[in-house]
Biopython code that builds the backbone (N, CA, C, O; Angstrom):
import numpy as np
from Bio.PDB.StructureBuilder import StructureBuilder

atoms = [
    (1, "UNK", "N", (6.020, -90.532, 14.109)),
    (1, "UNK", "CA", (4.722, -91.057, 13.762)),
    (1, "UNK", "C", (4.779, -92.583, 13.880)),
    (1, "UNK", "O", (5.727, -93.198, 13.392)),
    (2, "UNK", "N", (3.794, -93.194, 14.509)),
    (2, "UNK", "CA", (3.805, -94.647, 14.655)),
    (2, "UNK", "C", (3.596, -95.340, 13.326)),
    (2, "UNK", "O", (3.082, -94.747, 12.377)),
    (3, "UNK", "N", (3.997, -96.598, 13.260)),
    (3, "UNK", "CA", (3.808, -97.395, 12.056)),
    (3, "UNK", "C", (2.325, -97.581, 11.778)),
    (3, "UNK", "O", (1.522, -97.741, 12.698)),
    (4, "UNK", "N", (1.972, -97.559, 10.501)),
    (4, "UNK", "CA", (0.587, -97.758, 10.100)),
    (4, "UNK", "C", (0.542, -98.670, 8.886)),
    (4, "UNK", "O", (1.435, -98.607, 8.041)),
    (5, "UNK", "N", (-0.495, -99.534, 8.776)),
    (5, "UNK", "CA", (-0.606, -100.445, 7.635)),
    (5, "UNK", "C", (-0.832, -99.677, 6.341)),
    (5, "UNK", "O", (-1.529, -98.662, 6.324)),
    (6, "UNK", "N", (-0.235, -100.171, 5.252)),
    (6, "UNK", "CA", (-0.379, -99.538, 3.940)),
    (6, "UNK", "C", (-0.387, -100.603, 2.846)),
    (6, "UNK", "O", (-0.136, -101.780, 3.106)),
    (7, "UNK", "N", (-0.680, -100.172, 1.621)),
    (7, "UNK", "CA", (-0.581, -101.033, 0.443)),
    (7, "UNK", "C", (0.690, -100.677, -0.307)),
    (7, "UNK", "O", (0.994, -99.501, -0.512)),
    (8, "UNK", "N", (1.435, -101.706, -0.718)),
    (8, "UNK", "CA", (2.713, -101.505, -1.395)),
    (8, "UNK", "C", (2.732, -102.313, -2.689)),
    (8, "UNK", "O", (2.288, -103.461, -2.722)),
    (9, "UNK", "N", (3.246, -101.705, -3.747)),
    (9, "UNK", "CA", (3.544, -102.415, -4.982)),
    (9, "UNK", "C", (5.031, -102.712, -4.954)),
    (9, "UNK", "O", (5.845, -101.810, -4.755)),
    (10, "UNK", "N", (5.385, -103.964, -5.149)),
    (10, "UNK", "CA", (6.801, -104.296, -5.046)),
    (10, "UNK", "C", (7.238, -105.216, -6.163)),
    (10, "UNK", "O", (6.427, -105.911, -6.776)),
    (11, "UNK", "N", (8.529, -105.208, -6.415)),
    (11, "UNK", "CA", (9.142, -106.153, -7.320)),
    (11, "UNK", "C", (9.361, -107.441, -6.548)),
    (11, "UNK", "O", (9.872, -107.427, -5.428)),
    (12, "UNK", "N", (8.977, -108.543, -7.146)),
    (12, "UNK", "CA", (9.187, -109.846, -6.518)),
    (12, "UNK", "C", (9.898, -110.742, -7.521)),
    (12, "UNK", "O", (9.274, -111.299, -8.424)),
    (13, "UNK", "N", (11.192, -110.874, -7.357)),
    (13, "UNK", "CA", (11.992, -111.715, -8.247)),
    (13, "UNK", "C", (12.131, -113.104, -7.660)),
    (13, "UNK", "O", (11.257, -113.951, -7.839)),
    (14, "UNK", "N", (13.222, -113.335, -6.966)),
    (14, "UNK", "CA", (13.446, -114.648, -6.361)),
    (14, "UNK", "C", (12.622, -114.856, -5.090)),
    (14, "UNK", "O", (12.498, -115.980, -4.604)),
    (15, "UNK", "N", (12.063, -113.778, -4.556)),
    (15, "UNK", "CA", (11.211, -113.887, -3.361)),
    (15, "UNK", "C", (10.196, -112.744, -3.368)),
    (15, "UNK", "O", (10.389, -111.739, -4.052)),
    (16, "UNK", "N", (9.106, -112.907, -2.595)),
    (16, "UNK", "CA", (8.116, -111.841, -2.507)),
    (16, "UNK", "C", (8.709, -110.682, -1.710)),
    (16, "UNK", "O", (9.539, -110.882, -0.823)),
    (17, "UNK", "N", (8.279, -109.491, -2.034)),
    (17, "UNK", "CA", (8.707, -108.272, -1.331)),
    (17, "UNK", "C", (10.212, -108.066, -1.443)),
    (17, "UNK", "O", (10.877, -107.696, -0.476)),
    (18, "UNK", "N", (10.731, -108.312, -2.636)),
    (18, "UNK", "CA", (12.170, -108.130, -2.839)),
    (18, "UNK", "C", (12.555, -106.659, -2.839)),
    (18, "UNK", "O", (13.608, -106.292, -2.318)),
    (19, "UNK", "N", (11.691, -105.797, -3.433)),
    (19, "UNK", "CA", (11.989, -104.360, -3.455)),
    (19, "UNK", "C", (10.712, -103.559, -3.692)),
    (19, "UNK", "O", (10.021, -103.784, -4.686)),
    (20, "UNK", "N", (10.388, -102.624, -2.791)),
    (20, "UNK", "CA", (9.188, -101.799, -2.987)),
    (20, "UNK", "C", (9.393, -100.820, -4.144)),
    (20, "UNK", "O", (10.477, -100.264, -4.321)),
    (21, "UNK", "N", (8.322, -100.621, -4.932)),
    (21, "UNK", "CA", (8.376, -99.699, -6.063)),
    (21, "UNK", "C", (7.469, -98.487, -5.858)),
    (21, "UNK", "O", (7.772, -97.395, -6.339)),
    (22, "UNK", "N", (6.348, -98.679, -5.139)),
    (22, "UNK", "CA", (5.401, -97.594, -4.882)),
    (22, "UNK", "C", (4.508, -98.012, -3.723)),
    (22, "UNK", "O", (4.394, -99.193, -3.397)),
    (23, "UNK", "N", (3.874, -97.011, -3.106)),
    (23, "UNK", "CA", (2.927, -97.296, -2.028)),
    (23, "UNK", "C", (1.920, -96.164, -1.944)),
    (23, "UNK", "O", (2.172, -95.052, -2.407)),
    (24, "UNK", "N", (0.791, -96.461, -1.352)),
    (24, "UNK", "CA", (-0.252, -95.455, -1.177)),
    (24, "UNK", "C", (-0.237, -95.005, 0.275)),
    (24, "UNK", "O", (-0.300, -95.820, 1.195)),
    (25, "UNK", "N", (-0.152, -93.691, 0.465)),
    (25, "UNK", "CA", (-0.139, -93.113, 1.813)),
    (25, "UNK", "C", (-0.854, -91.772, 1.761)),
    (25, "UNK", "O", (-0.583, -90.953, 0.883)),
    (26, "UNK", "N", (-1.748, -91.551, 2.680)),
    (26, "UNK", "CA", (-2.558, -90.336, 2.743)),
    (26, "UNK", "C", (-3.292, -90.093, 1.423)),
    (26, "UNK", "O", (-3.414, -88.958, 0.963)),
    (27, "UNK", "N", (-3.779, -91.184, 0.826)),
    (27, "UNK", "CA", (-4.570, -91.089, -0.388)),
    (27, "UNK", "C", (-3.797, -90.804, -1.658)),
    (27, "UNK", "O", (-4.401, -90.558, -2.702)),
    (28, "UNK", "N", (-2.467, -90.830, -1.596)),
    (28, "UNK", "CA", (-1.661, -90.512, -2.760)),
    (28, "UNK", "C", (-0.659, -91.626, -3.024)),
    (28, "UNK", "O", (-0.063, -92.178, -2.100)),
    (29, "UNK", "N", (-0.486, -91.945, -4.297)),
    (29, "UNK", "CA", (0.518, -92.936, -4.668)),
    (29, "UNK", "C", (1.897, -92.279, -4.593)),
    (29, "UNK", "O", (2.127, -91.228, -5.190)),
    (30, "UNK", "N", (2.800, -92.905, -3.859)),
    (30, "UNK", "CA", (4.179, -92.400, -3.711)),
    (30, "UNK", "C", (5.111, -93.348, -4.454)),
    (30, "UNK", "O", (5.141, -94.545, -4.167)),
    (31, "UNK", "N", (5.857, -92.827, -5.392)),
    (31, "UNK", "CA", (6.797, -93.638, -6.160)),
    (31, "UNK", "C", (8.143, -93.678, -5.446)),
    (31, "UNK", "O", (8.675, -92.643, -5.045)),
    (32, "UNK", "N", (8.678, -94.863, -5.294)),
    (32, "UNK", "CA", (9.996, -95.042, -4.681)),
    (32, "UNK", "C", (11.043, -94.806, -5.762)),
    (32, "UNK", "O", (11.069, -95.512, -6.770)),
    (33, "UNK", "N", (11.904, -93.818, -5.554)),
    (33, "UNK", "CA", (12.970, -93.540, -6.527)),
    (33, "UNK", "C", (14.282, -94.185, -6.124)),
    (33, "UNK", "O", (15.158, -94.383, -6.965)),
    (34, "UNK", "N", (14.432, -94.519, -4.826)),
    (34, "UNK", "CA", (15.650, -95.186, -4.370)),
    (34, "UNK", "C", (15.376, -95.962, -3.090)),
    (34, "UNK", "O", (14.702, -95.480, -2.179)),
    (35, "UNK", "N", (15.913, -97.170, -3.045)),
    (35, "UNK", "CA", (15.950, -97.932, -1.801)),
    (35, "UNK", "C", (17.332, -97.664, -1.221)),
    (35, "UNK", "O", (18.337, -98.153, -1.736)),
    (36, "UNK", "N", (17.372, -96.892, -0.155)),
    (36, "UNK", "CA", (18.653, -96.444, 0.392)),
    (36, "UNK", "C", (19.280, -97.439, 1.360)),
    (36, "UNK", "O", (20.490, -97.425, 1.584)),
    (37, "UNK", "N", (18.447, -98.302, 1.929)),
    (37, "UNK", "CA", (18.967, -99.277, 2.887)),
    (37, "UNK", "C", (17.965, -100.416, 3.009)),
    (37, "UNK", "O", (16.755, -100.189, 2.995)),
    (38, "UNK", "N", (18.463, -101.629, 3.128)),
    (38, "UNK", "CA", (17.606, -102.779, 3.389)),
    (38, "UNK", "C", (18.202, -103.574, 4.539)),
    (38, "UNK", "O", (19.420, -103.619, 4.714)),
    (39, "UNK", "N", (17.343, -104.191, 5.309)),
    (39, "UNK", "CA", (17.791, -105.088, 6.366)),
    (39, "UNK", "C", (16.675, -106.079, 6.653)),
    (39, "UNK", "O", (15.536, -105.900, 6.223)),
    (40, "UNK", "N", (17.017, -107.100, 7.370)),
    (40, "UNK", "CA", (16.063, -108.160, 7.680)),
    (40, "UNK", "C", (16.024, -108.375, 9.178)),
    (40, "UNK", "O", (17.054, -108.379, 9.852)),
    (41, "UNK", "N", (14.801, -108.556, 9.691)),
    (41, "UNK", "CA", (14.583, -108.909, 11.092)),
    (41, "UNK", "C", (13.810, -110.219, 11.103)),
    (41, "UNK", "O", (13.402, -110.696, 10.044)),
    (42, "UNK", "N", (13.600, -110.809, 12.269)),
    (42, "UNK", "CA", (12.815, -112.045, 12.306)),
    (42, "UNK", "C", (11.408, -111.908, 11.703)),
    (42, "UNK", "O", (10.842, -112.899, 11.243)),
    (43, "UNK", "N", (10.839, -110.695, 11.700)),
    (43, "UNK", "CA", (9.490, -110.513, 11.146)),
    (43, "UNK", "C", (9.489, -110.397, 9.627)),
    (43, "UNK", "O", (8.461, -110.646, 8.998)),
    (44, "UNK", "N", (10.632, -110.021, 9.016)),
    (44, "UNK", "CA", (10.702, -109.911, 7.563)),
    (44, "UNK", "C", (11.606, -108.790, 7.101)),
    (44, "UNK", "O", (12.341, -108.215, 7.903)),
    (45, "UNK", "N", (11.563, -108.468, 5.801)),
    (45, "UNK", "CA", (12.433, -107.435, 5.242)),
    (45, "UNK", "C", (11.952, -106.022, 5.580)),
    (45, "UNK", "O", (10.760, -105.772, 5.759)),
    (46, "UNK", "N", (12.914, -105.119, 5.657)),
    (46, "UNK", "CA", (12.652, -103.704, 5.932)),
    (46, "UNK", "C", (13.429, -102.871, 4.918)),
    (46, "UNK", "O", (14.528, -103.236, 4.499)),
    (47, "UNK", "N", (12.833, -101.745, 4.533)),
    (47, "UNK", "CA", (13.421, -100.902, 3.487)),
    (47, "UNK", "C", (13.353, -99.434, 3.902)),
    (47, "UNK", "O", (12.301, -98.951, 4.322)),
    (48, "UNK", "N", (14.464, -98.738, 3.784)),
    (48, "UNK", "CA", (14.501, -97.283, 3.965)),
    (48, "UNK", "C", (14.482, -96.711, 2.553)),
    (48, "UNK", "O", (15.415, -96.930, 1.780)),
    (49, "UNK", "N", (13.403, -95.964, 2.209)),
    (49, "UNK", "CA", (13.221, -95.530, 0.824)),
    (49, "UNK", "C", (13.115, -94.015, 0.707)),
    (49, "UNK", "O", (12.738, -93.315, 1.647)),
    (50, "UNK", "N", (13.464, -93.539, -0.481)),
    (50, "UNK", "CA", (13.328, -92.138, -0.858)),
    (50, "UNK", "C", (12.248, -92.078, -1.925)),
    (50, "UNK", "O", (12.263, -92.869, -2.868)),
    (51, "UNK", "N", (11.295, -91.132, -1.784)),
    (51, "UNK", "CA", (10.220, -90.996, -2.765)),
    (51, "UNK", "C", (10.483, -89.814, -3.694)),
    (51, "UNK", "O", (11.398, -89.020, -3.475)),
    (52, "UNK", "N", (9.657, -89.716, -4.736)),
    (52, "UNK", "CA", (9.814, -88.652, -5.731)),
    (52, "UNK", "C", (9.670, -87.267, -5.124)),
    (52, "UNK", "O", (10.179, -86.297, -5.686)),
    (53, "UNK", "N", (8.988, -87.150, -3.988)),
    (53, "UNK", "CA", (8.811, -85.840, -3.348)),
    (53, "UNK", "C", (9.993, -85.466, -2.459)),
    (53, "UNK", "O", (10.047, -84.350, -1.943)),
    (54, "UNK", "N", (10.938, -86.382, -2.274)),
    (54, "UNK", "CA", (12.082, -86.132, -1.404)),
    (54, "UNK", "C", (11.866, -86.623, 0.014)),
    (54, "UNK", "O", (12.760, -86.504, 0.852)),
    (55, "UNK", "N", (10.702, -87.169, 0.293)),
    (55, "UNK", "CA", (10.417, -87.695, 1.631)),
    (55, "UNK", "C", (11.027, -89.087, 1.778)),
    (55, "UNK", "O", (11.170, -89.826, 0.804)),
    (56, "UNK", "N", (11.380, -89.424, 3.001)),
    (56, "UNK", "CA", (11.947, -90.737, 3.294)),
    (56, "UNK", "C", (11.018, -91.495, 4.243)),
    (56, "UNK", "O", (10.423, -90.932, 5.162)),
    (57, "UNK", "N", (10.922, -92.798, 3.977)),
    (57, "UNK", "CA", (10.043, -93.658, 4.757)),
    (57, "UNK", "C", (10.746, -94.974, 5.050)),
    (57, "UNK", "O", (11.641, -95.388, 4.314)),
    (58, "UNK", "N", (10.338, -95.623, 6.126)),
    (58, "UNK", "CA", (10.712, -97.007, 6.374)),
    (58, "UNK", "C", (9.487, -97.852, 6.069)),
    (58, "UNK", "O", (8.411, -97.629, 6.623)),
    (59, "UNK", "N", (9.660, -98.823, 5.184)),
    (59, "UNK", "CA", (8.599, -99.758, 4.823)),
    (59, "UNK", "C", (9.001, -101.128, 5.363)),
    (59, "UNK", "O", (10.077, -101.637, 5.049)),
    (60, "UNK", "N", (8.149, -101.702, 6.158)),
    (60, "UNK", "CA", (8.430, -102.979, 6.801)),
    (60, "UNK", "C", (7.392, -104.008, 6.370)),
    (60, "UNK", "O", (6.188, -103.766, 6.459)),
    (61, "UNK", "N", (7.873, -105.165, 5.899)),
    (61, "UNK", "CA", (6.951, -106.225, 5.508)),
    (61, "UNK", "C", (6.967, -107.318, 6.566)),
    (61, "UNK", "O", (8.000, -107.946, 6.800)),
    (62, "UNK", "N", (5.827, -107.545, 7.204)),
    (62, "UNK", "CA", (5.676, -108.605, 8.196)),
    (62, "UNK", "C", (5.196, -109.850, 7.463)),
    (62, "UNK", "O", (4.040, -109.932, 7.048)),
    (63, "UNK", "N", (6.093, -110.815, 7.309)),
    (63, "UNK", "CA", (5.777, -112.012, 6.531)),
    (63, "UNK", "C", (4.676, -112.860, 7.168)),
    (63, "UNK", "O", (3.815, -113.389, 6.465)),
    (64, "UNK", "N", (4.700, -112.987, 8.468)),
    (64, "UNK", "CA", (3.711, -113.829, 9.147)),
    (64, "UNK", "C", (2.297, -113.271, 8.983)),
    (64, "UNK", "O", (1.355, -114.035, 8.772)),
    (65, "UNK", "N", (2.138, -111.956, 9.077)),
    (65, "UNK", "CA", (0.827, -111.323, 8.962)),
    (65, "UNK", "C", (0.496, -110.886, 7.539)),
    (65, "UNK", "O", (-0.612, -110.416, 7.280)),
    (66, "UNK", "N", (1.452, -111.038, 6.606)),
    (66, "UNK", "CA", (1.295, -110.568, 5.227)),
    (66, "UNK", "C", (0.821, -109.117, 5.221)),
    (66, "UNK", "O", (-0.200, -108.780, 4.621)),
    (67, "UNK", "N", (1.590, -108.263, 5.908)),
    (67, "UNK", "CA", (1.186, -106.869, 6.100)),
    (67, "UNK", "C", (2.394, -105.954, 5.969)),
    (67, "UNK", "O", (3.471, -106.231, 6.497)),
    (68, "UNK", "N", (2.182, -104.852, 5.246)),
    (68, "UNK", "CA", (3.187, -103.799, 5.138)),
    (68, "UNK", "C", (2.890, -102.716, 6.168)),
    (68, "UNK", "O", (1.732, -102.361, 6.389)),
    (69, "UNK", "N", (3.945, -102.192, 6.801)),
    (69, "UNK", "CA", (3.816, -101.082, 7.741)),
    (69, "UNK", "C", (4.724, -99.956, 7.278)),
    (69, "UNK", "O", (5.784, -100.197, 6.701)),
    (70, "UNK", "N", (4.302, -98.735, 7.533)),
    (70, "UNK", "CA", (5.043, -97.550, 7.117)),
    (70, "UNK", "C", (5.356, -96.687, 8.323)),
    (70, "UNK", "O", (4.541, -96.535, 9.233)),
    (71, "UNK", "N", (6.557, -96.126, 8.307)),
    (71, "UNK", "CA", (6.936, -95.118, 9.295)),
    (71, "UNK", "C", (7.571, -93.950, 8.544)),
    (71, "UNK", "O", (8.481, -94.149, 7.740)),
    (72, "UNK", "N", (7.092, -92.734, 8.804)),
    (72, "UNK", "CA", (7.658, -91.540, 8.172)),
    (72, "UNK", "C", (8.999, -91.256, 8.843)),
    (72, "UNK", "O", (9.084, -91.178, 10.069)),
    (73, "UNK", "N", (10.025, -91.106, 8.045)),
    (73, "UNK", "CA", (11.363, -90.801, 8.566)),
    (73, "UNK", "C", (11.638, -89.313, 8.411)),
    (73, "UNK", "O", (12.066, -88.653, 9.358)),
    (74, "UNK", "N", (11.391, -88.784, 7.208)),
    (74, "UNK", "CA", (11.618, -87.370, 6.925)),
    (74, "UNK", "C", (10.633, -86.917, 5.875)),
    (74, "UNK", "O", (10.595, -87.468, 4.775)),
    (75, "UNK", "N", (9.832, -85.914, 6.205)),
    (75, "UNK", "CA", (8.854, -85.420, 5.230)),
    (75, "UNK", "C", (9.067, -83.946, 4.938)),
    (75, "UNK", "O", (8.115, -83.228, 4.631)),
    (76, "UNK", "N", (10.301, -83.492, 5.032)),
    (76, "UNK", "CA", (10.610, -82.069, 4.876)),
    (76, "UNK", "C", (10.188, -81.544, 3.494)),
    (76, "UNK", "O", (9.821, -80.376, 3.367)),
    (77, "UNK", "N", (10.237, -82.401, 2.458)),
    (77, "UNK", "CA", (9.894, -81.948, 1.122)),
    (77, "UNK", "C", (8.553, -82.489, 0.642)),
    (77, "UNK", "O", (8.201, -82.328, -0.526)),
    (78, "UNK", "N", (7.813, -83.123, 1.527)),
    (78, "UNK", "CA", (6.589, -83.805, 1.121)),
    (78, "UNK", "C", (5.534, -82.845, 0.606)),
    (78, "UNK", "O", (5.318, -81.773, 1.170)),
    (79, "UNK", "N", (4.879, -83.248, -0.479)),
    (79, "UNK", "CA", (3.805, -82.457, -1.073)),
    (79, "UNK", "C", (2.518, -83.236, -1.002)),
    (79, "UNK", "O", (1.478, -82.752, -1.449)),
]
sb = StructureBuilder()
sb.init_structure("model")
sb.init_model(0)
sb.init_chain("A")
sb.init_seg("    ")
for serial, (resi, resn, name, xyz) in enumerate(atoms, 1):
    if name == "N":
        sb.init_residue(resn, " ", resi, " ")
    sb.init_atom(name, np.array(xyz, "f"), 0.0, 1.0, " ", f" {name:<3s}", serial, name[0])
structure = sb.get_structure()
């Protein structure tokens, strides 16, 4: 599935978008239970997350555009 813009609630400690906590996708709030991997590219931080439903997503924050993008990685348990 291609990346699509979304709204994300995140923890911002020493910098904005330090760690995603929840996001809205397909009209439902998805709670992040674990950030399994983080990395940084020239566009900004990226997070591989596990949600309460067992689904995994990549959440990418584009700093220049101030925009979050989502890519579904695994939705085998998604409800």
